[in-house]
Structure formats: C-alpha cells, structure tokens
N, C-alpha and C positions, 0 to 999 in steps of 0.2 A: 503493501501499499503506499502510493505516492502522497506526499503533503507539501505545500507552505510552508515557510516559515511561519513563525506564531504562535496560534494556541493552540494544542497539544489534539487532535483527532479523539472524538467520542469514539470507543470501542463499539459500545453500544447501540450507537447512531452506522457507524460501518458495517453491524450486524442486520443490522432492520435495514438497510438499503440492499443488501444481498439479499435480500432472504425476498424483499420484492422483486427485484429484479429474476429472481429465481420463478416467483410467481406467474409473471410476465413472459417469461422465455417457456415456461410449461403449458401455459394456459391459453399465450397469444398467438407468441412464435418472434425470432426475433426480428422482424418488420415492423414490431411493435412496444418495441424497449426504446423508449427516450427519456430524456432527462425530465422532462414536463410529467409524461406519465408517474414516476419514478418518484420523482420531488408530491406532486398529488398522495401517492398513494402512502408514502412513508411520512407525510406532512411535515416535511424538511426543504427546505433552501436547495436551490439549484447547484449553489456556489457549495456548499459541503461535497456533492456530488461530484462536482469536479475538481475539488480539491484532493480529493482521494483518487480517482479517475479520471486521466485524462479526456478518456474518449468509452461511447460505450463499447465498445470490443474489449477495450483495459476493463472495463466493470467485470464483460460477459464471463473473460478468462479469466477472476479473481473468483468469481462464483462459481464455474465449474471447477478452479483447481483444488474443490475442498470435496469433489463428489468422491463415490465410492462407486464405481459402473463396475470394476470386478474384481471380483471375489472371489479369493482362491480357496477350493474346497475343503473339508476336511479330509484326509486320503481317504479313498475310496478302497485299495487294495490291487489296484492295478489302473492302466494308463486309461482304459476306455470307462472304468468306474471314475475316474479323475474327471475324463476331460464329459462326460455328463451332469458331473457334479457342478463345472465348471459354465454349463450350458444349464442350468438349472435353470434361472430367472427370467430365460426365454422361453419358457411356459406363464408364464404372468403378464397381465398388461403393463406398458410402460410405467415406473414408476414417476415421480414427481422430478426427480434430479434426470435420470433421461430420458421424459419428455422434453426437458430444459438442454440437453446436451444435443437430442434431435433436432432440435429447430435451428441449433447455428453449423448442421452439417453442409447445407448447400453454401451458404455467407462463406464458408471456410474454406474454400477452393479460391476465392477471389483476396480474401483478411488474413495475412499472417498471424495477428494478436491471435483471431481464432481457433486458428489452427495448432497454434502451439498450446493453447488452452485444450481445444481437442487433445492434442497429442498426450496433456500432462494428464487428464482426466481419463484416458481411454488407453492411449495407444500405449505409452507406456507400460501402465499396472498390466496389461496386455501380455506383452512381453515377458515383465518378470513373472506371470502366473504359470506360462508355457513354460520358460526355465525351471520353475518349480517343481513343475507336473514331471518334467522331464529329469528332473535329478531325483527325484520319490521314484519312478520308472527303474533306471540306473540302480539305484540302492536296493532295491527288488529282482532284479536281474534280466528287468526286460528291456532290448534292444532299441534304444531313439539313436538314430545318426543325429548327430550335431548339424549337420548342413544341411540336414531336414528339417530343423526347429524351426527356420528363417520363413521357411515356406509355410509350414503349420501355420505362425505365427502372422503369415499374410492374410491364408484362407480365413482365419477366424477374424481377424479386420474386419473383412470384406462381408463376412456374415455378420458382422455384427452392426456395420453402418447398414446393412437389405434391411437388419431388423428395425432401427431408425426409423428405417423409411417406410417400411409398411406398418409401421407399431400394429402388428395383430400376435398375440401370443403362437406360439406353436403347442401342437401335441406332443405328447411324449414319443410316440411314433416316429416323428418326423425328428426330433433331437435325435433319437437314436439312427437315422436313416443318415442323419447328416456327419455323426460319428464312425459310424460303421464304411459309409459307402464315401463317406468325403477328406475326413479328416486320418482316419487309420490307412488308407492306402497310401497320403503324402507322406507317412513315414515309412511305408514300408520301400525295403532297397529294391532299386531295379533289379527284375528278373526272381525277385521272392514268390514264389508259391503263393498262389491265394486260396486263405480257409474257404472252406463251402461250408 
C-alpha cells in the first residue's frame, strides 16, 4: 500500500475499501469498479482511495492479492487423489473471491497490473501446489518426470481460466475425466503404456 507523506493511513479504512472493491468486482465486474462507486459504498472520500492506490488496477491487484484461490488438499494417498482434491472446489459455484478474480481475466490481457495481481493470486499458488503434489508423489514412489510438471501446471491453469469464464460447477464425473484423461496423460512418459 502506498501513501503520500502526512497523516498515517487507517488500516480499518483500507480494509473497508478493499472489501467494497471485491464486492463490486464479484457482483458487477471490472468495468463497474471506479472511485465514485467505491467512495459512495464505503462512505469515504475519493482522495482516501487514491492515497492508497494510484489506479483502480492497483486497487484490484491489492484486493486479489489477499485471495486464496488455490488450496493444497490434504494428502490423498496418490497423485490421482491429490489432483482430485486440488480440483474439488470446481464442483461448487464460484465464491465471492473467485467471481472477483474472474471479472479481471479479460482485462488482464491488456493491463500489466491486473495480470500481476492474477499471477500472485492464482498462477504462482497453482505452480506451488503442483510442486507440492509432485513432491508427495515422489515420496510415495510415484514417477513424476520434472519436465512434465510445467506442462501439467499450464494445462491446469488453462482449465482454471476456463472455469472462471464458464462459471458453472462441474460434476464429480467431469472432474474425474479431466484428471484421468487429460492431467494424468500429461505426466506419462512418451511411449509409456496406457492403463486400460
């Protein structure tokens, strides 16, 4: 959080402004996020917003940076079970944080600040989660080729963005299909036999 010299910024007001921004993003979308709407809802002055964040993109980035969009599941005993656990939230409707993040996806293609916010909120945590699941698998003796992990992360990320675009929960059978027919084959060495 940045601020001009002078009176210290109120942490309580900062939190309130961030919460209002998330509400607007989640319920109305990025195009409706502006200082007038935030100030009116938070009953605060616009100057207080711009003392903290110079642009709406900077404010949105600060808001999504607090999100937990990727949750590493408890150890399921196998890589397949861990991947199913990682995707478990796909069976539920998008929550408030996910709707807010989803509202930024299109605009992030053209805005570096928004892109950085989504990287911090989703891309990096997803990469870290894949590394954690791979480390578990290796400890169990499951073969995971390191050069395949980046591909797995990229495929998962693409599915995650698609989930935000479509915004509909998936059935358990659909999640199992993604894990068994898309993600697991990504990890299989070239020429390895396919389990039937």
